[in-house]
DOVO-513644 format. One record per residue (C-alpha): residue in three letters; x, y, z. Coordinates in steps of 0.1 Angstrom, whole numbers, plus 5000, padded with zeros to 4 digits. Last residue first. Layout:
BEGIN
alaXYZ/...
//
This chain:
BEGIN
phe482553435027/val481453085039/gly484452885050/gln482752685077/gln479052585078/pro477552625113/arg476552285127/ser473752045121/gln473151685133/val471051375128/leu468551485101/tyr466251205089/ile464651215054/lys461950975046/asp461750815011/lys462150465027/leu465250565046/val467350865038/leu470150995060/gly471451305076/glu474451535083/ile474051915080/asp476652185076/gln474552505079/pro474552865066/met473153105091/gly469953205108/phe469252865124/ser465652855110/asp466652995076/glu469452745073/val467152455083/phe464452555058/arg467052605030/gly468552255037/val465052095038/ala464052245005/gly467352144988/leu466951785002/his463451754987/gly464551884953/gly467551654953/met465351354962/arg462851424935/asn465551494909/arg467451174917/phe464150964917/val463251094883/lys466751024871/asp466550654881/lys469550424878/ser472250594899/leu470250744927/gly467950444927/ile470650194935/arg470649854917/ser472949954889/tyr475150094917/asp476349744928/val477949804962/thr480349564979/lys479649525016/gln481849645044/ile481049565081/leu480749775112/asn480749605146/gly478049575172/ser477749195168/pro475349175138/gly477249425117/pro476149785110/trp476749885074/ile479550055055/ala479350065018/tyr481749924992/ser483450014960/phe482850384964/ser482250524929/ala479250754936/phe478050974907/ala479351314902/leu478251674895/met474551604893/cys472451914888/val469051944905/ser466552214897/gly464152354924/thr464252694907/his465052904938/thr466652644960/asn468952524933/cys470152174943/val473752084936/met474551714936/arg477551504943/tyr477251124947/pro480251004967/val483850964954/gly486150674955/pro488650514978/ile487450485015/lys489650685039/gly487951025033/ser486451005068/thr483351215064/leu481551075034/ala482550705036/glu481650695073/gly478050805065/leu476350465068/gly474950295038/val475050415002/ala476650754999/leu475551114994/glu477251454990/val474951764989/tyr475552124979/val472652364984/glu472652644958/asp470952984964/gln473853134983/his476453054957/gln479853024973/val481452864942/val483152574959/pro481252564993/asn477752574977/val475852735006/thr473452505025/his476152245029/met474751895030/val476251555042/phe474351245032/ser473550885041/ile471550655018/glu469650335026/pro469950415063/val470050215094/val468550445120/met470450465152/gln468550585183/gln470450865198/ile472950925226/leu474751265227/val477751265250/ala479151575268/met482851645268/tyr484851935282/ala487852135270/arg488752425292/asp491552235309/his493152195275/pro493452565270/ile492452665235/asp495552815219/leu494352735184/lys497352505176/lys497152345210/arg493452275206/ser494052115172/leu496951915185/ala494751785214/ala491951685191/arg494151515164/arg496151315190/thr493051195208/trp492651335243/leu489051455243/ser488451115227/ser488450965262/trp484951095268/val483750915237/lys485350595247/lys483950625282/val480450665268/ala480850365246/gln482050145274/ala479050245296/ile476550205267/glu477249845260/pro473949725275/pro472149975252/ser473649825220/val476150035201/asn475950035162/ala477850355156/leu480350535178/ser481350905176/asp484851015184/tyr486351365185/leu488351555160/gly486251455130/ala484951805123/gly486052055151/ser483752305134/leu485452615149/gly484352975142/glu480652915144/leu481052625168/asp480352255161/glu483252165184/cys484952315214/asn482252245241/ala482351875232/ser479351685219/ser480751345210/arg478251095196/val476850755207/met474650625179/leu472450345192/arg471150005181/glu467949865196/asp467949515211/arg467349635246/val464649885236/phe465650245244/lys464750505270/glu464650265300/met467950105291/val469450445285/gly468250565319/ser469550255336/ile473050295322/ile473150675328/glu471850645364/asp474350365371/pro477150635368/val480050545344/asp483050435364/leu486450555353/gln489250335340/arg488750435304/ile489250795315/ile492750715329/ser493750525298/gln492850825276/leu494951055298/lys497850805296/arg497750795258/leu497651175257/ala500651185280/glu502550955256/phe501751185228/phe503151485246/asp506151295258/ser507151225222/gln506451585211/pro508251755239/leu506051855269/glu505152205279/asn501752185262/leu500651895285/arg501852015319/ser498452115334/val496651825317/leu499151565330/ile499051705366/arg495251715366/tyr494951355353/glu497451215379/gln495451375407/glu492151255393/leu493450895390/val494350895426/ser491151065437/ala488750825418/lys485450985429/asn486451325415/leu487051165381/ser483551035379/glu482351385388/gln484551525360/met482951285335/val479551395347/gly480451765344/phe479151835310/pro475851655302/val475151285292/val472451355266/val469351175255/gly467951095221/pro464951025198/ser465751025161/thr464851305138/val462251375110/phe462351575078/gly460151775054/ala459552075076/gly456152115061/glu454352125094/ile456652205122/gln457551905144/ser460851855126/leu461952205138/glu461752095175/glu463851785168/leu466351995148/arg466552235178/arg467351945201/ser469951805177/ala471552155175/asp471752155213/ala473551825213/lys476051945188/ser476452285205/gly477352135238/gly475351955265/thr474952185295/ala475952535282/pro474752465247/arg471252375260/val469652045267/gln466152005282/asp464451885250/leu467051605246/pro466251445279/leu469151485303/leu471251205319/lys473451245349/arg471451495368/asp472851635400/ser476351715389/cys475951945359/leu478852155349/leu477552475332/leu479452605302/asp481152915289/pro481752935252/val485152845236/gln485953125212/ala487553035178/gln489853305166/lys488253495136/gln489653215115/leu491853435094/val493053615125/lys493853275141/arg495753175111/lys497853475112/arg498853425148/glu499653055142/thr501753135113/ile500753095077/gly504253045063/glu506353325050/gln506853305013/glu509853144997/pro511853374974/ser510753424938/ser511753164912/ser508153064905/phe506352754893/glu502852804880/leu499652614886/asn496352754873/val493052574880/glu489952714864/glu486152734868/ala485652664906/ser488752874913/ile492352794920/asp495453004916/leu498252794931/val501852934929/ile504652674933/gln508152734946/lys510352434938/gly511352154962/leu509451884943/ser509151954906/asn509351594892/lys506451504915/leu504351774898/glu505051624864/ser503951284878/tyr500651434890/arg500151574855/asp500651234840/ala498351064865/asp495451304857/glu492951294886/cys494551574905/val492551664937/ile492652024950/phe492852194983/val493752564990/ile493952615028/glu491552875040/gly491752735076/gln488052655078/arg488052515043/ala491052295051/arg489352165082/val486152095063/ala488151915036/leu489851695063/his486551615078/ser485051515045/leu482651755027/leu484351764993/pro484751384993/thr488251284982/glu489551104951/his493251024956/ala496051214938/val496151494963/ile497351854961/leu497152044994/gly497952414999/val498952665026/ile500852435050/gly502552655076/ala500752515106/pro500252135105/ile496952005090/glu495451745115/glu494651415098/asp491251255100/gly490751185063/glu493350925056/val494651105026/lys496150984993/glu499051014969/met500151334986/leu501751664974/val501951935001/val502252314995/ile504452465022/ala504852835033/lys508052905052/asp508352895090/phe506752545091/pro504952395121/gly505452125113/pro507051775115/leu505351615085/asp504651245089/asp501151315102/leu500251465068/cys500851115053/ala502850985024/thr504651315020/glu505651534991/val506951894992/leu506252194969/arg507452524984/gly504652774988/ser502152994970/thr498453084975/lys495253164957/gly491853024966/pro489452734960/val488852444985/ile487852104971/val488552164934/asp488651844914/trp491251864887/pro491551684853/pro488851914841/leu485551764828/ser484151904796/ala481651614794/leu482751514759/arg486451564765/arg486551414800/ile484551114788/gly486951054759/lys490051074781/leu488350844806/leu487650584778/leu491250584765/ala492750564801/ile490350274808/leu491450094777/lys495150124787/ser494350014823/val492549704810/gln495549624788/phe497749614819/val495149424839/leu495249144813/his498649054825/ser501849074805/arg502849424817/ile502249334853/asp504249004853/val507049144831/glu507449444855/cys507549214885/phe510449004871/ile512349294855/lys514849344883/ile515448974891/lys516048894854/his518549184852/arg520449054883/asp520848704869/val519648444894/gly522348334919/leu519848134941/ser520248354972/gln520048664951/gly516948554933/leu515248454966/arg515848784983/glu515149004952/val512048814941/lys510848834977/glu511449204979/pro509749254946/phe506649024951/leu504049114977/ala503749494977/leu504549544940/ile502149264930/arg499449394952/asn499949754940/cys499549634904/tyr496449434911/val494949714932/glu495749964905/ala493749764879/leu490849744904/arg491150124910/arg490850184872/cys487749964871/arg486150174899/asp487050484880/ile485250324850/thr482150284871/ala482150654882/lys482950764847/leu479850594834/arg477750804857/ile479651114845/leu478851024809/gln475250934815/glu474751264833/arg476351444803/asp474051294777/gln475751334743/pro477551004748/arg474150834746/phe473950484762/gly470550314758/arg471849994774/ile475550044780/trp474850184815/ala473149864827/lys475749614814/leu478549834827/glu476949844862/ser476449464863/glu480049404852/met481249644878/ala479349474906/gln480549134895/cys484149254894/glu483949394929/lys482549064942/thr485248854924/asp488249044936/phe490548844912/gly489448474908/ser490548444872/leu486948434862/arg486548774879/leu489448914858/asn487748774827/glu484448944836/ile486349274840/ala487749224805/leu484349144790/glu482849464805/leu485749664792/cys485349514758/arg481649594758/leu482549944767/ala484849974737/pro482349804714/leu479550044725/trp481650364725/asn483450364692/ile485550654704/glu486350954682/lys489351154691/glu491950924675/leu490050644656/ala493350454654/asp493350424692/phe490150214690/leu491849974666/asn495049954687/ile492749894718/leu491149604700/gln494449434692/ser495549474729/leu492249334741/leu492649024719/val496248964731/phe495449004768/ser492448774763/phe494948524750/asp496548494785/glu493248424801/leu492448164774/gly495747994782/ile494948004819/asp491647844812/thr493347574791/met495747504820/gln492847474844/leu490847254821/lys493747024817/gln494547014854/arg490946934862/arg490946654838/ser494246534853/gly492846494888/thr489646644900/lys486546804884/gly483246924899/lys483947294904/leu486147294873/lys483047264851/glu481547584863/thr484747774857/phe485247604824/gln481847724812/ser482648084822/arg486048054804/leu484247944772/met481848224774/thr484748464779/leu486548334748/leu483348354728/glu482848714738/phe486448804730/ser486148634696/thr483048834689/val484749154699/leu487649074675/glu485149014647/asp483249344654/thr486549544656/thr487849394624/his490549134621/ala489248814635/lys489448534609/glu491248254628/lys489948364662/ala486348334650/glu486947984638/leu488747874669/phe486048034691/lys483147874672/his484747524674/val485547574711/leu481947694718/glu480547394701/leu482747164722/ile481547344753/his477947294744/ser478446934734/asn479646824768/his483246724772/val484846384780/ser483846214747/ser485146494726/glu488846414734/arg490046524699/leu488146844704/met489746904737/thr493146834722/glu492347104696/leu491747344724/gln495047284740/glu496947294707/glu495247624698/leu496147774732/ser499747674727/ser501247384746/ala503847454773/asn502347234800/phe505747054802/phe504046724792/glu501946894766/lys505147054751/leu506646704750/glu503646574732/arg503746854706/his507446784702/phe506746424695/glu504146514669/arg506546744652/phe509146464653/glu506746234635/lys505846484608/val509546564602/phe510346194599/asp507446134575/pro508546434555/ser512046294552/tyr514746554558/gly516146784531/ala517047084553/asn516347304522/pro514447554543/ala514647484580/thr512347214593/ile515046984607/arg516947264624/lys513847424640/leu512747094653/leu516147024668/ala516247354686/ala512747304699/ser513646954712/thr516747084731/ala514647374746/leu512047114757/asp514846904772/glu516047204793/pro512747194812/gly513846864828/ala513746494823/cys516246274841/arg516745924827/his513945864803/leu514246214790/lys518046214788/asn518145874770/gln515645984743/leu516546344741/thr520246434740/asn521746094735/lys519245924713/ile518446234692/glu522146304687/lys522945934677/lys520045934652/leu521346274638/glu524746124634/ser523345814618/pro521546014591/ile517745994590/asp515445754570/asn516345444590/arg514445544622/his515745424655/ala515845764673/ile512245824661/asp511045504678/arg512645604710/ile511245954707/arg507645814705/thr508145654739/leu507045964757/pro505645774787/glu506845434800/lys505145324832/arg501945534827/thr501745864844/phe502446064812/ser499645934789/ser497345914819/thr497446294823/phe499846424849/ser501146734831/pro504246904844/leu504147194869/trp505247544859/pro501947654846/tyr500247584879/ile502247814901/lys500948154889/arg497448034894/ile498347974931/ile499148344935/phe495848464920/val494048204942/asn495448334974/glu492648554988/pro489748364973/thr491148054990/thr493147764977/ile494547525003/gly493047204991/ser493647284954/leu497347334963/arg497546984978/asp495946824948/gln498247014925/ile501346904944/his500346544945/his499546544907/ser502846714900/met504646434919/arg502846174898/ala503946354866/his507546374877/his507746004883/ser506045934849/pro508946124833/arg511145824839/phe513545814868/his517245704865/arg519845844889/gly523046044883/asp521446374894/glu521246544860/ala521346914860/cys518747194863/pro519847554859/ile517947824878/glu517048114854/gly515747844829/lys512348004826/gly510647704843/ile513147704872/phe512848074879/ser509048044877/leu509047754901/tyr511047964926/ile508848274922/ala505648064927/leu507247894957/tyr508248224972/ile504648354967/leu503248044984/gln505648115013/glu504248465018/thr500648345016/asp501148085043/leu502147725039/glu501347495069/phe504147255078/thr503146985103/asp501046805076/asp504146765054/ser502646685020/leu503347035007/leu507047015017/arg507446665003/asp506046764969/ile508247084969/trp511246864976/gly510246614949/leu509846894923/lys513447004930/glu514546644928/arg512846584895/trp514146904880/ser517646794889/arg520246924913/cys518446904946/lys521046984973/arg521747334962/asp518047394956/ala517047254990/lys519547495007/ala518247784987/ile514647694994/met515247665032/asn517347985032/val514348165016/phe511948005040/asp513848125071/asn512647915100/gly512647625076/his514147325095/ala517547365079/met517447725090/glu517247605126/pro520347385121/glu522347695111/val521147915140/ala522947765170/arg526347715154/arg526148065138/glu525148225172/thr528248075189/ser530548215161/ile528848555164/met529248565202/lys532948485198/leu533448745171/leu531649005193/arg533948925223/asn537048965201/arg535849285185/ala534849445218/asp538149355235/asn540149475205/leu538249815205/leu538949845243/gly542649815234/pro542350175222/pro542950285258/glu541450535257/pro538650505232/trp538550595195/gln534850535188/glu532350415163/leu532950035163/ile532049965126/val530349635117/cys530949565080/gly528849345057/ser526749035054/phe523549025074/asn521448715067/arg518348875082/arg517948595107/gly521548625116/met521148995122/arg518348915146/glu520548665165/ile523348925167/phe521049185181/gly519548935206/lys523148845218/ile523849225220/gly520749265242/ser521648965264/asp525049125271/asn524249225307/lys526849405329/gly529149525301/ala526149545278/pro524849845298/gly528050045290/thr531649935286/phe530649625265/leu530749815232/pro532650145235/leu530550435247/his529250665219/ser527650915243/asp524550995223/asn522551105253/asp520250965280/gly519350625268/tyr522150465287/asn524550465258/glu526450215236/his528250195203/leu528049985171/his527550115136/ile526249855111/his526149825073/ile524049635048/ile520649615065/pro518049555038/val514549695048/arg512149455030/ser511849255063/asp510149555079/leu511849715108/leu509849705140/asp511849415153/ile515049615149/phe513749905170/lys512349665195/leu515949525199/tyr517149875205/asp515149905237/asn516450185258/leu514050425241/thr512150255213/ala509650515201/glu511850805213/cys514850675195/leu517850675218/asn518550295217/ala518250305179/his520950575179/gly523250345198/leu522550055175/asp523250245143/leu521750025115/cys523050145082/met520250075058/gly520549965022/val521150074986/his523349874962/ala522149524967/thr518649664976/asp517849734940/thr517650074924/leu515050334916/asn512250084912/leu509750354923/val507850094943/leu511049944958/leu512450284968/gln509050394982/arg508850085004/phe512450135014/leu511750475028/glu508450375043/asn509950095063/phe512850325072/asp510550595086/gln508550335104/pro511750225123/arg511950575137/thr514350865131/ile515251105159/pro518350935173/thr519650905137/asn519150595115/glu521850555088/ile521350525050/ser523950295033/leu524850354997/lys526950104977/ile529750214954/gly530250094918/ala531050454907/lys528250464882/thr525950324909/leu527250594933/asp526350874909/lys522850724902/ile522150684939/leu523251044946/pro520951174918/val518050974933/ile518751094969/ala516551404968/his513451224955/val513650964982/tyr514051255008/ser511051434994/ala508951114997/ile510151055032/gly508851385046/glu510251735046/asp512251715079/thr512751335076/tyr516551325072/leu518150985070/his521951005075/ile524650915049/asn527150625045/ile529250565015/leu530350205006/ser532950014987/ala536050234995/gly538950204971/ile540950494985/asp540550714953/gln537050594947/ala535950694982/phe537551034978/glu535851094944/ile532550994960/tyr533451234988/lys533951524965/leu530751454946/phe528751434979/ile530051774990/asp529151924956/arg525551804959/ser525251924995/glu524452284983/pro521052154970/arg519952075006/leu517651775009/pro520551545003/asn522051655037/ala525951665038/gln526551875070/trp527351565090/pro530251465067/ala529651155046/his530850835063/val533250655040/ser533750275039/leu536850055035/cys537049675036/ile540449575049/asp542049275032/his545549365046/ala547249425012/leu544149584998/ala543749825027/thr547449915025/lys547249994987/lys544150204991/ile545450395021/phe548750465004/ala547050584972/arg544950824993/gln548050945012/glu549751024978/lys546651194965/ser546651414997/ile544151385025/asp543351715041/ser540951815013/glu538751525023/ala538151685057/trp539851615090/gly539551625128/ala540751895150/gly541052245135/ser539152415163/glu536252475140/arg535852095138/lys536551865109/asp534651545112/pro535351355080/phe534450985089/trp536650725072/glu535450375081/phe537650065086/ala537149695081/asp539249385085/phe540749455119/gly544149285123/glu545649495152/thr548349665131/val546049755102/ala543249885124/tyr545750085145/glu547150235113/phe543650345104/pro543050495139/gln546350695135/ile545650825100/val544251165109/thr546951215136/ser546751245174/ser543251095175/ser540351305189/phe538851395155/ala538251025149/ser538650765121/gln536550455126/asn536950095137/gly536449755121/ile534549425122/arg533849225091/ile530948985088/arg531148735059/met528048535048/lys528448195032/arg528348035067/ser524848165071/met524048345103/
//
């Protein structure tokens, strides 16, 4: 722990003390330097509340604490829950109490009942109240809160920029950490799972044996026999630079146990400090390493020298996080947030230039596509190392100026002392500020200085700006023109044209021309940089960064002109600007493959663009949505990587709090991405208006009402809920189970209508919509906790807030009635045959999925069916059970776990699932299966290994996504794949679904469908009845490039192609074009890989005739299959070389 940090140790008030003030008086007498007031009034009258402490007593407490240097804190009463509106008054009372006694911190508990997002929303008023009062807020872990809860809590606080971590932090309760189900009896694991961005500012210490919250005094429980855990705790707090109060949360008998605990703790902390301090000097904590170096290195030269030595150390490999810290550090220096002072030594600027050369060479050597955007943030803060600055005596012009005879002697003396001598002795960024101030003074109206002197000083100031890499874009480009011998004629011609165009650019066309020339220049620079080293490379790099910065200005001016047109959009120039902006992002090294794809699409869609053509508009929207995601990725990356590091480093270096706070905001708002996002908003608004697109995407229509809550993930919600809940989420994973009581879902993330989650929502009649309008989504976030009424149809979305009482949630009983209660069919356990040909499978032996595949194979043989299938075999029901029977010990454990599963508490339930999966993975797969698969399929063929459980693909229960299917499996790997599918009987989502529907776990069986994998050009999911409008004569299809994972999981950002095929007329209507950034493909070693998609090369996007032909074909196939099965179908398939393959079909859910 750093010697600058102070750790105080104190005790707490207690209901068991003889008087309210007794524990405080004990703290004063025994020399404790912290104390916490915990109002714990009991019904018996024991304990206290704030109303029991008079004004006189409060004044006495404050005065006594000040006199004895005791830091006071207040623990809010247990009933004060921010999620409950009635707690507002309680908090205000205890804020007043804290102010009266001079407390510096108030502690509250974290409640996750309604999700982290709801909790964050609820504490905003409290944070504001405490900030006004100058009081910190600590949030304490309870026995039921997990480290992940705190990681998410502080992630959301940082993203929302509600406050900084100096005022809001975590109270780490070590005893509660020991009781957490995820880290039971291992509080060090709890600490290790906490993200570094979680600031621990307060600590509660007590012990227990992992059985109950017994609050044993420290060293009287497990640590009394073995204190290694406490040592590990102290060591971890040292690494986190903890500074604050440690509260011993008990009033023991005898109280002297508190003294013993304190004294032993202090001794251990002192030992830890001696051990840890040298380690920090060697860089185990990079922030401390920088802070220590900065204190030691006073001048700019010394600070640069430390960075040079660090980068030159071959034993020290910089990772991305450390590069970010260096970028922040150099930015603080360059902006003057960290002062540079003379170091008493004499080094000319050439010394700085040579160090800069070393640093840039090292950075060039470690640049990757992943870190280039960070390294580009470092370059502007390094001095120039051109030959004019690396020579023995650079910047000598100022010496001649200081000896001129046409300026007053006082000015000569000032220039000599503040610039000439200072620069040649110890140059720093402060010198540029000095020179700028002098230039402003001597060029002021009526200053009266000699024109020759002013001209010469201007030239010196230009040279100084060049040294500090602070030249304007015009100065950089004019320097290139002066150095014409080192640049090719094409680049010089472009520079001339750009400068001329820039000078006269006022109209839209002129500004677009400037933007085009700028982009052409950058493209030339990018090529030239590949072969350049040394100072020429640095000059090109800095000019390129200057051009990137100016692209922000140009696009801003263009957007202002587009905005002035109000509703009318000048489409071609606006789209050309977007294309140029994306190209500039690519030239800056940001997500180059994605940018290339979007450039290609925009080029293709601009040709022949007619805004009156609705299909062209929604195709363009798909590409612009990709552009929007790119802008969001940049912002999210900055917010994920920088704020906590800016905070930590800024605090350790004493940077102004306001500068720390606005650091990331300035970065984002000054980047080209900010203007791109504005242009995108303008274009999307125009597209929605012309194409009559609503800001909502209806997944499941219906009418419902419930209390609006927010969560990051459905799995974070406790459920089931007694009252109806409507959930607001930024995004979905796609495989979540929907807890009982949730009646509506509102998501800000594009989601396929036929994803697994959407199918489950449709089956449960849960209203589900996507909000594409960021402003409307923000409005909803501001209404959390209110009762909301959703009235959703395919044509209209109505949202109203109601003051009526909360409605009863959809209970398990009601949901089962709505779903016609899924019935698990009887089955036949096969023991004699381990592998069945597909044509011999029936539902009782291989499950509904395998049986449907058999029926599809039979149908494909009918003339005019219009589709084909892949060959397959089935591992029938009973084979897994037979393998279990042969492992008697495993079987016994398996049976016991299954029989007790639903009786277990949640944490034990999930642990039992893990054990069940582990048991299955230990089983032997019969040789007959392995040899049969090897005989059926060629060795180098790839296979799909699919689940076919007896409780999926049923008329009343789809089970979509509950069980695992594996792609790209080679025949020799079949045994492991089969076991993985078997074990998916016990995935969390599958077991929770059965539990919710009252399907006995011992009635769940798994067969395995093994099929030849066809690598598709296009995958699709088809519903033979339009699921949104319920039209019987409309087949609804969603399609994606590559494998179908993008369609069913919902994890991949973007939307698929959406088409409606009318089976009577044969017409095809496109509802959306695909905007997934990448497709999933089988990899060479059995894995799945992602490849960026350029939709300008995809027939479905570029060829209307192809779209209509495919849509008509799919519509006919869908109707044929529905007629053959006798009910609406949910079909999965693929397209390869104009041939349609169907891989599975099940009853469509949610058809009325």
